[in-house]
C-alpha positions in Angstrom: -27.2 28.1 -19.4 -28.8 25.9 -22.0 -29.4 22.2 -21.9 -26.6 21.7 -24.4 -24.1 23.6 -22.2 -25.2 21.6 -19.1 -24.7 18.4 -21.0 -21.3 19.5 -22.3 -20.2 20.5 -18.8 -21.3 17.2 -17.4 -19.4 15.3 -20.0 -16.3 17.4 -19.4 -16.6 16.7 -15.6 -16.8 13.0 -16.2 -13.7 13.0 -18.4 -11.8 14.9 -15.8 -13.0 12.6 -13.1 -11.9 9.6 -15.2 -8.4 11.0 -15.5 -8.2 11.6 -11.7 -9.4 8.0 -11.0 -6.8 6.5 -13.4 -4.1 8.5 -11.7 -5.3 7.5 -8.3 -5.4 3.8 -9.3 -1.7 4.1 -10.4 -0.8 5.7 -7.1 -2.6 2.9 -5.2 -0.8 0.3 -7.2 2.6 1.9 -6.5 1.8 2.1 -2.8 0.7 -1.5 -2.7 4.1 -2.6 -4.2 5.9 -0.5 -1.6 3.9 -2.0 1.2 4.6 -5.5 0.0 8.4 -4.8 -0.3 8.4 -3.4 3.3 6.5 -6.5 4.5 9.1 -8.8 2.9 11.9 -6.7 4.6 10.2 -7.0 8.0 9.8 -10.7 7.6 13.5 -11.1 6.8 14.5 -8.9 9.8 12.3 -11.0 12.1 13.8 -14.1 10.8 17.3 -12.9 11.5 16.3 -11.7 15.0 14.8 -15.1 15.8 17.8 -17.0 14.5 20.2 -14.7 16.4 18.2 -15.1 19.6 17.9 -18.8 19.2 21.7 -19.1 18.6 22.3 -17.2 21.8 19.8 -19.2 23.8 17.7 -16.2 24.6 14.0 -16.1 25.0 11.7 -14.7 22.4 10.5 -11.2 23.1 6.8 -11.9 22.2 6.6 -15.2 24.1 8.4 -15.0 27.5 7.5 -18.7 28.4 10.0 -20.0 25.8 
C-alpha cells in the first residue's frame, strides 16, 4: 500500500468519523430534551402530591418529622 493510498484511507476514515460524531451529537441533543421534559413532569407530579398531602393533613414521605 503506497503513501497516497494510506493518506486517502486516513482522510476517508476521518470523514466517516465526522459523520458519526454529528449523528451522535444529534442523538445526545434529543435525549437531553427528553430528560428535561421528564424532569418537568416529575416536578409537576411532586407538586401535586405535596399539595394533596398538605390538603389532607398528612405527613410528607421524605420528612417524617413534619
